[in-house]
Each structure stands twice: as C-alpha cells, then as structure tokens.
C-alpha positions as CSV (number, residue, x, y, z in Angstrom):
1,M,115.6,133.0,60.9
2,N,114.3,134.4,63.9
3,R,114.2,137.4,62.5
4,T,111.9,136.7,60.2
5,G,108.8,136.4,62.9
6,N,108.1,132.8,60.7
7,I,110.4,130.4,62.8
8,K,109.0,129.3,66.3
9,S,112.1,126.4,66.7
10,I,115.4,125.2,65.7
11,W,116.9,121.8,67.3
12,A,119.6,120.0,66.1
13,E,120.7,116.2,66.8
14,S,123.3,113.8,66.0
15,V,122.1,110.1,65.3
16,H,125.0,107.3,66.0
17,E,125.5,103.9,65.7
18,G,122.6,101.8,67.8
19,D,120.1,104.4,67.9
20,D,116.3,104.0,66.5
21,F,116.6,106.9,63.3
22,E,114.0,106.7,60.4
23,Y,112.8,109.3,58.1
24,E,110.8,109.6,54.6
25,I,110.9,112.4,52.6
26,G,108.3,113.5,50.2
27,L,104.4,114.3,50.6
28,E,104.3,113.2,53.9
29,P,107.5,113.2,55.5
30,K,108.4,111.5,57.9
31,L,111.3,111.7,61.2
32,I,111.7,109.4,64.7
33,H,114.7,109.2,66.6
34,K,115.0,107.7,69.7
35,P,118.7,107.1,70.8
36,K,120.2,104.8,72.9
37,D,122.7,104.6,75.3
38,G,126.2,104.2,74.1
39,I,129.3,105.2,72.5
40,R,128.1,108.5,70.9
41,N,131.6,110.4,69.5
42,A,132.6,110.8,65.6
43,F,133.1,107.4,64.9
44,T,130.2,106.4,65.3
45,L,127.9,109.1,64.1
46,D,125.6,108.2,61.3
47,Y,123.7,111.8,60.6
48,I,123.0,114.9,62.2
49,Y,119.5,116.5,61.5
50,I,117.6,119.8,61.8
51,V,114.0,120.4,63.0
52,V,112.3,123.9,62.5
53,K,109.2,124.4,63.4
54,T,107.5,127.6,61.9
55,S,104.7,129.7,63.4
56,N,102.3,127.7,61.3
57,D,103.4,125.2,63.6
58,E,104.6,123.3,59.8
59,K,107.8,121.6,60.6
60,L,110.8,120.8,58.1
61,F,113.9,119.3,58.6
62,K,116.9,118.4,57.2
63,V,119.0,114.9,57.1
64,M,122.1,114.9,56.2
65,S,124.4,111.6,56.4
66,K,128.7,111.0,57.7
67,A,129.1,110.7,53.6
68,E,127.2,113.6,52.9
69,L,129.0,115.8,56.2
70,T,132.0,114.9,54.5
71,S,131.0,115.4,51.1
72,T,130.2,119.2,52.1
73,I,133.2,119.5,54.0
74,S,136.1,118.3,51.5
75,I,134.8,120.9,49.1
76,M,135.2,124.4,51.9
77,P,138.7,126.0,50.2
78,T,139.8,125.8,54.1
79,P,138.3,123.0,56.1
80,S,138.2,123.4,59.7
81,D,139.6,121.0,62.4
82,M,136.5,121.3,64.3
83,Y,135.2,118.9,61.7
84,F,134.3,115.3,63.1
85,N,136.8,116.9,66.8
86,D,135.5,115.0,69.6
87,S,137.7,117.0,71.6
88,K,137.4,120.5,70.0
89,D,133.1,120.0,69.5
90,P,131.9,117.0,71.4
91,N,128.1,117.9,70.8
92,F,129.0,118.5,66.3
93,W,127.5,122.1,66.7
94,M,129.8,122.0,63.1
95,L,128.0,119.6,61.6
96,K,124.7,121.3,62.2
97,K,125.9,124.3,61.1
98,I,126.1,122.6,58.1
99,A,122.9,120.5,58.2
100,L,121.3,124.3,59.5
101,K,122.9,126.0,56.3
102,Q,121.6,123.6,53.9
103,L,117.8,123.8,55.5
104,A,118.3,127.7,55.7
105,K,118.6,127.9,51.6
106,L,114.4,126.8,51.6
107,L,113.4,128.9,54.7
108,P,112.0,133.0,54.9
109,K,115.4,135.3,55.5
110,D,115.1,138.4,56.5
111,K,118.5,140.8,54.8
112,S,120.4,140.3,58.1
113,G,119.9,136.4,57.7
114,T,120.9,136.4,54.1
115,M,123.9,138.4,54.6
116,G,124.8,136.6,58.1
117,L,124.8,133.1,55.8
118,G,127.2,134.5,52.8
119,I,129.3,136.1,55.6
120,D,129.7,132.4,56.8
121,D,130.3,131.6,53.7
122,K,133.3,133.3,53.8
123,I,135.3,132.9,56.9
124,E,134.6,128.8,56.3
125,G,136.4,129.8,52.7
126,G,139.7,131.4,54.4
127,N,139.0,134.3,55.2
128,I,138.9,137.2,58.3
129,L,136.6,139.5,59.5
130,T,137.5,143.1,60.3
131,L,135.5,146.8,61.0
132,D,136.9,149.7,59.2
133,E,136.8,153.3,60.9
134,N,133.1,153.5,60.1
135,E,132.2,150.3,61.5
136,S,131.8,148.4,58.9
137,I,132.2,144.7,58.3
138,V,134.8,144.0,55.8
139,V,135.9,140.2,54.6
140,T,139.6,139.8,53.9
141,P,141.6,136.6,52.9
142,I,143.9,135.5,56.0
143,A,146.5,135.3,53.4
144,K,146.5,138.8,52.3
145,S,145.9,140.1,56.4
146,N,148.8,138.4,58.2
147,K,146.0,137.4,60.7
148,F,144.5,140.4,61.6
149,S,145.8,143.7,59.9
150,K,147.6,146.7,61.7
151,G,145.0,149.5,62.1
152,K,141.9,147.6,61.5
153,R,140.0,146.6,64.4
154,N,139.2,142.7,65.0
155,I,134.8,142.1,64.6
156,Y,135.1,139.3,67.0
157,E,137.0,142.5,69.9
158,T,134.1,144.3,68.8
159,L,131.4,142.6,69.1
160,A,132.6,141.0,72.9
161,N,132.9,144.8,73.8
162,S,129.7,145.8,72.9
163,D,128.7,142.8,74.7
164,N,130.0,143.9,77.9
165,H,128.6,147.5,77.6
166,S,125.0,146.9,76.4
C-alpha cells in the first residue's frame, strides 16, 4: 500500500480491559485511546484498530472487536494457532493483520499490493508458496505439496537468500 505514494503511515494498536477507548464512525469519525497500565494479554483484549494516514493527511481507521476478530478467524479454512496466542504472538500482529486487511479494501493499491493481499488470503486458506523454474510464485495446497514438494524451491528460502545478497 505504501508503493502507491498515497499512504504516509500505518499504525496498529490493541485495546484492553480498563483502557479508555472511544470511537465513532459516520460523517465525523473519531478515535480516542488512552491505554492504562494493567494486564495486556489475549484474555483482556477488547479491540484491535488500524489507523492509516494518507498523503493528504486524512486519517482512516478500522476498529474490530474481539468478537469480530473471532468471527473472521472462524471462517478461515485453516486458522493459524497464532491468533490469541500470547506465547507465539504477544503483540497481536496476526490480529492486527486481520484489521489491516479489512481497512486495505478501502485504500488505494497498486498491482503488487492487490496481488500481495490475494496471496496472503491463499496462505491463510491452507496453501504454501513455492517458486517454479522461472522464479514465478506458485500457490500450492498443502495437501498436494507434501509440505515442500521435491524439486520446488521454497519462496521463503529464496527471499531470505536474496535479502542476504542485496
């Protein structure tokens, strides 16, 4: 989304029991969040929100309640065990990604951004990414791939190697 030049910044936060939190949608949207010291874990989580500041200083946000997040996760074909898991994702990045993807539907995207969101949906749907002989991304259902099929290169390995050589 940053590639379009229309986004200045994106930030994400979690709201927990005891926080002062108020938001309004409509013609005059507002969002106020004052975190309180306290236990901040998956059990005390109330909301996740994402805020995007556009290049013309407009602020757009998406707030999702714990119930909305749970409902979204429940319709995923193969939900990750990272959701609501304090030991694997103590900062709630997986939940923040759900809210970001919802907000992203309303934001300008270039071809790469649209493709990236689509590929992420496929991965969450139980697929893996590999590269073919032409270095093109291939989306393969896990059941057909035997984790990482012989002869196919894992895209994550390739990306890691390209980062090391850049």
